[in-house]
Wavefront OBJ file of the C-alpha trace (Angstrom):
o trace
v 109.312 143.481 61.289
v 112.323 141.168 61.091
v 112.310 138.511 58.365
v 114.774 135.654 57.980
v 114.693 132.531 55.875
v 116.744 129.421 56.557
v 117.814 127.239 53.632
v 115.224 124.531 54.192
v 113.130 126.135 56.902
v 110.103 128.390 56.792
v 110.281 132.144 56.869
v 110.885 133.547 60.335
v 108.824 136.682 60.965
v 108.524 138.683 64.167
v 105.583 141.065 64.082
v 102.261 141.659 65.787
v 99.910 140.493 63.055
v 101.401 137.322 61.641
v 98.642 135.525 59.761
v 100.640 132.311 60.003
v 100.313 132.152 63.780
v 98.331 129.155 65.041
v 94.851 129.738 66.350
v 94.982 129.668 70.155
v 91.811 128.494 71.905
v 89.871 131.292 73.550
v 87.016 131.618 75.987
v 84.801 134.489 77.093
v 85.211 133.834 80.804
v 88.915 134.613 81.240
v 88.509 138.363 80.783
v 85.784 138.492 83.443
v 87.580 136.637 86.250
v 88.702 138.488 89.359
v 92.453 138.587 89.891
v 93.743 137.175 93.142
v 95.006 139.759 95.613
v 98.308 137.919 96.189
v 100.742 138.937 93.457
v 102.926 136.516 91.503
v 102.812 138.537 88.290
v 104.713 141.779 88.915
v 108.326 142.695 88.204
v 108.787 143.405 91.909
v 107.779 139.844 92.789
v 110.080 138.258 90.207
v 112.855 140.650 91.150
v 113.077 138.913 94.543
v 115.112 135.752 95.091
v 113.644 132.368 96.039
v 113.512 132.844 99.850
v 111.450 136.019 99.519
v 109.161 134.518 96.888
v 108.681 131.464 99.101
v 106.880 133.609 101.698
v 104.213 134.342 99.081
v 104.193 130.834 97.638
v 103.634 129.280 101.052
v 100.642 131.528 101.641
v 99.157 130.455 98.311
v 99.895 126.750 98.800
v 98.043 126.804 102.119
v 95.069 128.944 101.127
v 94.744 129.286 97.334
v 96.915 126.806 95.430
v 95.500 127.656 91.968
v 94.913 131.394 91.464
v 94.007 133.645 88.550
v 96.708 136.294 88.119
v 97.170 139.470 86.116
v 99.264 139.219 82.942
v 102.980 139.246 83.598
v 104.132 142.858 83.967
v 107.032 142.911 81.512
v 106.591 140.852 78.348
v 108.853 140.144 75.413
v 105.816 140.436 73.125
v 103.206 142.564 74.928
v 99.649 141.397 74.260
v 96.932 143.959 75.070
v 94.352 141.169 74.986
v 96.162 138.896 77.458
v 93.557 138.088 80.149
v 96.010 136.602 82.675
v 97.171 133.177 83.801
v 96.596 130.472 86.392
v 99.438 130.189 88.927
v 99.969 126.588 90.086
v 102.064 126.366 93.247
v 101.499 122.960 94.884
v 103.640 119.913 94.132
v 100.633 117.667 93.476
v 99.081 120.082 90.987
v 102.374 120.655 89.155
v 102.670 116.897 88.766
v 99.036 116.650 87.669
v 99.464 119.266 84.944
v 102.717 117.651 83.784
v 101.110 114.238 83.380
v 98.060 115.507 81.484
v 99.740 116.666 78.295
v 96.612 116.022 76.240
v 94.823 118.775 78.210
v 97.750 121.081 79.012
v 99.742 121.468 75.810
v 103.135 122.997 75.013
v 102.809 123.917 71.349
v 101.672 127.482 72.121
v 104.832 128.067 74.125
v 106.239 127.388 77.573
v 107.008 130.949 78.706
v 104.548 133.475 80.117
v 104.598 135.265 76.761
v 102.825 134.074 73.650
v 105.997 134.122 71.568
v 105.814 133.863 67.760
v 105.312 130.284 66.593
v 108.380 130.415 64.383
v 110.579 131.426 67.310
v 109.268 128.424 69.241
v 110.164 126.169 66.321
v 113.570 127.782 65.899
v 114.704 127.827 69.523
v 112.675 125.316 71.529
v 112.230 122.309 69.260
v 110.379 119.449 70.984
v 110.131 121.402 74.269
v 107.363 123.452 72.636
v 105.719 120.570 70.774
v 102.955 118.078 71.444
v 102.535 114.541 70.180
v 103.006 113.061 67.699
v 105.626 115.610 66.569
v 107.134 115.777 70.069
v 107.776 112.035 70.278
v 109.206 111.887 66.764
v 112.037 114.318 67.483
v 112.563 113.486 71.151
v 113.074 109.782 70.346
v 115.819 110.642 67.860
v 117.648 112.739 70.432
v 117.021 110.497 73.446
v 119.303 107.689 72.247
v 122.273 109.851 73.248
v 120.944 110.525 76.752
v 120.134 107.081 78.128
v 121.892 106.032 81.355
v 123.874 103.501 79.301
v 125.108 106.191 76.902
v 125.948 108.621 79.698
v 127.949 105.903 81.458
v 130.063 105.561 78.306
v 131.177 109.189 78.564
v 131.578 109.306 82.344
v 135.353 108.988 82.067
v 135.498 111.923 79.662
v 133.303 114.004 81.962
v 135.551 113.149 84.912
v 138.716 114.024 82.973
v 137.355 117.394 81.928
v 136.138 118.207 85.453
v 139.574 117.353 86.845
v 141.302 119.675 84.372
v 138.858 122.562 84.927
v 139.229 122.487 88.713
v 142.998 121.933 88.588
v 143.448 125.032 86.458
v 142.298 127.301 89.298
v 143.008 125.225 92.406
v 146.102 127.248 93.370
v 144.550 130.680 92.898
v 143.540 132.807 95.850
v 140.246 134.111 94.432
v 138.234 133.311 91.309
v 134.746 133.799 89.908
v 133.122 130.397 90.340
v 130.813 130.865 87.349
v 133.374 132.207 84.890
v 136.221 129.956 86.013
v 134.506 126.671 86.935
v 130.779 126.063 86.666
v 130.136 127.219 83.107
v 133.000 125.274 81.513
v 132.054 121.633 81.966
v 128.537 121.840 80.454
v 129.812 123.896 77.512
v 132.547 121.368 76.818
v 130.230 118.366 77.049
v 127.611 120.018 74.829
v 130.368 120.821 72.341
v 131.602 117.235 72.382
v 128.153 115.730 71.889
v 127.408 117.932 68.874
v 130.947 117.966 67.527
v 131.310 121.739 67.755
v 134.869 122.930 67.054
v 136.705 124.187 70.130
v 137.079 127.686 68.695
v 133.299 128.008 68.149
v 132.085 126.871 71.578
v 132.308 130.255 73.290
v 130.182 131.674 70.473
v 127.452 129.086 71.100
v 127.630 129.575 74.866
v 127.163 133.324 74.450
v 124.173 132.813 72.150
v 122.603 130.395 74.656
v 123.000 133.013 77.389
v 121.360 135.640 75.183
v 118.306 133.452 74.607
v 117.490 133.461 78.337
v 118.561 137.088 78.959
v 115.214 138.507 77.822
v 113.710 139.118 81.269
v 116.764 140.450 83.095
v 117.104 144.234 82.620
v 120.830 144.198 83.337
v 121.547 141.464 80.810
v 119.381 143.139 78.182
v 121.091 146.497 78.785
v 118.352 148.407 76.975
v 118.263 146.146 73.923
v 115.082 144.876 72.318
v 114.377 141.410 73.807
v 112.904 139.970 70.595
v 115.959 141.112 68.625
v 118.279 139.613 71.238
v 116.479 136.256 71.225
v 116.107 136.010 67.463
v 119.706 137.062 66.733
v 121.003 134.500 69.225
v 118.821 131.717 67.818
v 119.845 132.521 64.265
v 123.530 132.500 65.240
v 123.226 128.923 66.506
v 121.226 127.902 63.432
v 123.892 129.402 61.162
v 126.579 127.324 62.855
v 124.320 124.262 62.741
v 123.923 124.654 58.975
v 127.698 124.685 58.540
v 128.194 121.580 60.666
v 125.241 119.695 59.134
v 126.689 120.222 55.648
v 130.010 118.820 56.877
v 128.377 115.782 58.508
v 126.523 114.900 55.306
v 129.876 114.507 53.571
v 132.028 113.386 56.497
v 130.034 111.672 59.273
v 131.473 111.819 62.775
v 130.852 109.936 66.002
v 128.560 112.577 67.510
v 124.908 113.405 68.129
v 124.763 115.783 65.181
v 125.682 112.990 62.765
v 123.064 110.755 64.384
v 120.413 113.418 63.788
v 121.513 113.961 60.186
v 121.297 110.229 59.450
v 118.222 109.405 61.531
v 114.876 108.424 60.089
v 111.476 107.948 61.699
v 108.808 106.234 59.612
v 110.968 106.844 56.569
v 111.302 110.578 57.230
v 114.515 112.432 57.996
v 114.796 115.604 60.048
v 115.228 118.811 58.089
v 118.288 120.975 58.645
v 116.004 123.509 60.330
v 114.669 120.880 62.765
v 118.194 119.744 63.600
v 119.265 123.347 64.171
v 116.304 123.795 66.516
v 117.351 120.743 68.545
v 120.875 122.144 68.763
v 119.523 125.531 69.903
v 117.351 123.963 72.595
v 120.170 121.763 73.856
v 122.620 124.693 73.895
v 120.419 126.321 76.537
v 119.193 123.227 78.380
v 122.555 121.472 78.488
v 124.446 124.428 79.912
v 122.158 126.338 82.262
v 120.851 123.746 84.738
v 124.272 122.328 85.606
v 126.039 125.698 85.760
v 123.501 127.384 88.017
v 122.757 124.364 90.214
v 126.468 123.856 90.867
v 126.834 127.518 91.771
v 123.962 127.474 94.256
v 125.292 124.195 95.684
v 128.775 125.501 96.538
v 127.153 128.512 98.177
v 124.942 126.182 100.252
v 127.924 124.018 101.222
v 129.595 127.192 102.449
v 126.536 128.365 104.385
v 125.831 124.930 105.895
v 129.294 123.582 106.831
v 127.830 120.618 108.739
v 126.284 119.408 105.467
v 129.599 119.700 103.673
v 131.318 117.767 106.451
v 128.681 115.034 106.195
v 129.172 114.718 102.421
v 132.961 114.825 102.617
v 132.980 111.999 105.196
v 131.782 109.452 102.624
v 131.643 111.214 99.292
v 131.122 108.258 96.957
v 128.262 106.822 99.000
v 126.518 110.150 99.552
v 127.002 112.251 96.417
v 124.071 110.842 94.410
v 121.518 111.702 97.080
v 123.237 115.022 97.678
v 122.828 115.971 94.026
v 119.066 115.548 94.350
v 119.135 118.096 97.178
v 121.404 120.388 95.135
v 118.728 120.329 92.445
v 115.816 120.925 94.823
v 117.625 123.676 96.702
v 118.689 125.541 93.563
v 115.377 125.105 91.697
v 116.991 126.744 88.699
v 114.107 126.469 86.223
v 111.512 128.675 87.888
v 108.424 128.327 85.698
v 106.972 126.578 82.684
v 103.638 127.328 81.054
v 101.083 125.086 79.440
v 97.922 126.087 77.558
v 94.651 124.298 78.253
v 92.828 122.933 75.207
v 89.875 121.385 77.048
v 88.020 121.934 80.310
v 89.669 120.586 83.442
v 89.233 121.036 87.178
v 92.491 121.719 88.981
v 92.721 122.495 92.682
v 89.044 123.402 92.803
v 89.286 125.814 89.873
v 87.675 125.323 86.479
v 90.302 125.622 83.771
v 88.918 126.469 80.323
v 90.328 126.115 76.793
v 92.782 128.894 76.041
v 93.764 129.474 79.671
v 97.479 129.802 80.371
v 98.561 127.559 83.250
v 101.972 128.348 84.789
v 103.727 125.830 87.024
v 105.864 127.381 89.769
v 108.588 124.751 90.272
v 110.382 126.563 93.083
v 107.159 126.576 95.076
v 106.573 122.877 94.415
v 110.061 122.114 95.712
v 109.233 123.796 99.052
v 105.817 122.184 99.495
v 105.565 121.189 103.171
v 103.066 118.457 102.368
v 105.856 116.711 100.425
v 109.128 117.870 102.023
v 109.888 117.957 105.749
v 111.583 121.237 106.704
v 111.937 122.340 103.055
v 113.844 125.478 104.080
v 116.602 123.248 105.449
v 119.471 122.250 103.142
v 119.537 118.537 103.937
v 121.818 116.330 101.842
v 120.446 113.173 103.504
v 116.875 114.004 102.443
v 115.162 110.854 101.227
v 112.938 110.508 99.365
v 113.435 113.708 97.443
v 110.732 113.915 94.742
v 111.662 117.410 93.545
v 110.184 118.784 90.333
v 113.411 120.389 89.131
v 113.328 118.399 85.897
v 109.566 118.793 85.573
v 106.803 116.936 87.320
v 107.063 113.881 85.087
v 105.132 113.233 81.907
v 106.304 113.469 78.311
v 108.380 116.617 78.874
v 110.485 115.268 81.757
v 114.009 116.615 81.221
v 115.856 114.503 78.685
v 119.311 115.497 79.912
v 118.799 114.870 83.628
v 121.278 111.967 83.740
v 123.934 114.009 81.942
v 123.453 116.911 84.357
v 123.826 114.594 87.351
v 126.928 112.970 85.895
v 128.563 116.363 85.372
v 127.765 117.483 88.912
v 129.019 114.198 90.331
v 132.400 114.642 88.651
v 132.640 118.355 89.380
v 131.979 117.991 93.111
v 134.332 115.015 93.345
v 137.099 117.292 92.110
v 136.084 120.105 94.459
v 136.170 117.591 97.319
v 139.604 116.294 96.346
v 141.334 119.470 95.199
v 139.797 122.288 97.248
v 137.779 120.810 100.124
v 137.964 124.009 102.195
v 136.591 126.374 99.544
v 134.445 129.369 100.490
v 131.804 130.806 98.178
v 130.909 134.486 98.474
v 127.636 136.250 97.725
v 126.296 135.512 94.241
v 125.110 138.079 91.726
v 121.772 136.730 90.551
v 119.918 136.714 87.270
v 116.484 138.315 87.724
v 113.984 136.579 85.483
v 110.666 134.766 85.792
v 112.049 131.741 83.945
v 115.568 131.039 85.170
v 117.056 131.413 88.645
v 120.665 131.877 87.679
v 124.001 133.001 89.084
v 125.764 135.547 86.887
v 128.931 135.666 88.992
v 130.128 134.653 92.445
v 133.441 135.262 94.250
v 135.035 131.990 95.228
v 138.088 131.245 97.369
v 139.461 127.775 96.512
v 141.499 127.145 99.635
v 142.180 130.172 101.773
v 138.659 131.406 102.563
v 137.148 134.827 102.117
v 139.373 137.851 102.657
l 1 2 3 4 5 6 7 8 9 10 11 12 13 14 15 16 17 18 19 20 21 22 23 24 25 26 27 28 29 30 31 32 33 34 35 36 37 38 39 40 41 42 43 44 45 46 47 48 49 50 51 52 53 54 55 56 57 58 59 60 61 62 63 64 65 66 67 68 69 70 71 72 73 74 75 76 77 78 79 80 81 82 83 84 85 86 87 88 89 90 91 92 93 94 95 96 97 98 99 100 101 102 103 104 105 106 107 108 109 110 111 112 113 114 115 116 117 118 119 120 121 122 123 124 125 126 127 128 129 130 131 132 133 134 135 136 137 138 139 140 141 142 143 144 145 146 147 148 149 150 151 152 153 154 155 156 157 158 159 160 161 162 163 164 165 166 167 168 169 170 171 172 173 174 175 176 177 178 179 180 181 182 183 184 185 186 187 188 189 190 191 192 193 194 195 196 197 198 199 200 201 202 203 204 205 206 207 208 209 210 211 212 213 214 215 216 217 218 219 220 221 222 223 224 225 226 227 228 229 230 231 232 233 234 235 236 237 238 239 240 241 242 243 244 245 246 247 248 249 250 251 252 253 254 255 256 257 258 259 260 261 262 263 264 265 266 267 268 269 270 271 272 273 274 275 276 277 278 279 280 281 282 283 284 285 286 287 288 289 290 291 292 293 294 295 296 297 298 299 300 301 302 303 304 305 306 307 308 309 310 311 312 313 314 315 316 317 318 319 320 321 322 323 324 325 326 327 328 329 330 331 332 333 334 335 336 337 338 339 340 341 342 343 344 345 346 347 348 349 350 351 352 353 354 355 356 357 358 359 360 361 362 363 364 365 366 367 368 369 370 371 372 373 374 375 376 377 378 379 380 381 382 383 384 385 386 387 388 389 390 391 392 393 394 395 396 397 398 399 400 401 402 403 404 405 406 407 408 409 410 411 412 413 414 415 416 417 418 419 420 421 422 423 424 425 426 427 428 429 430 431 432 433 434 435 436 437 438 439 440 441 442 443 444 445 446 447
């Protein structure tokens, strides 16, 4: 067992018999259900990339859109009593689950695994909360992510994007992830929280470790719980340092706002603020980095789409970003837990059932998207579920992500319009569709 105590936070314990764990609803039916013959639970399924998984998802969307599946094959915290989960693959059902947060709750976790409650509090903040606690913390953070606030920092985003792209524009070959796509989100996250420049790489590494748990290559034989907890505690340790500084010397940043904020006369604890910082370290860096990487690969593979965008960049980039997001579908799944009976897609969901939304499948739903396997930058409307299917957990940072991609692709258009992206090395997890590395030729093309 690993035990850690934060200065003002509760004890963090990772073991199999924690008496402090919340009581999860149960039912006697789950263990007796028949598992569907089409597999979306095994390591072999999640080891495939999106196009291969789409073959299975399409079959389910057309014939069995809500299916009872075996427990996920490889778990961070194996549960011998796990009865399985409902796989939700259609756009309309993903949206339905997302909008019914009183039935499908997040406080038991959003991954396949039933992770320890204290890890959820430490690393996921309001993402793994329900109301009223969810609204309390989200409202404090949301003031920094309104369209008005993002517009105020657009010039800074543009300046940083220009410098990042310029630094490698004359090179013959680079790694797009290491040299371009990871830098802008890390810098903007660091600016918003006032993280010193020499500590930002440390936070970025910890954020990567938190989502490495399901990729065997990233884990490299390490214990996934130890990797996640060590990474979360590293960000909390830095947060404690910075919070103490802000209490004595306030700055013009989100961290100071959180330190000074009050809701109904209550302030956030240092632990709660550290949890927000941990969540945002992951959320603020991954979506933009991976979506941008998949987008440059698509612009290489579909040159007619690149030509169309380049012809009138300013008028077409906003709609193109929506297709970047749909095409990449970086966040693969999120789970909810049912706390009351509900009929979904003809299936009776019972309290305690895990319900997993398959976002990549929803973004290829042929009842919603015409020719979904076509990369179409002029697609309109484009109601993708990349940022969630709506509801209280709709991605808070979606406007920031779009602003960063807008500036980044403007610089790619202006400084290296003839770039060629090579074959990406992919992250293999059931939560994040990510690009670990990708050869990239700024101007001369592949050799």
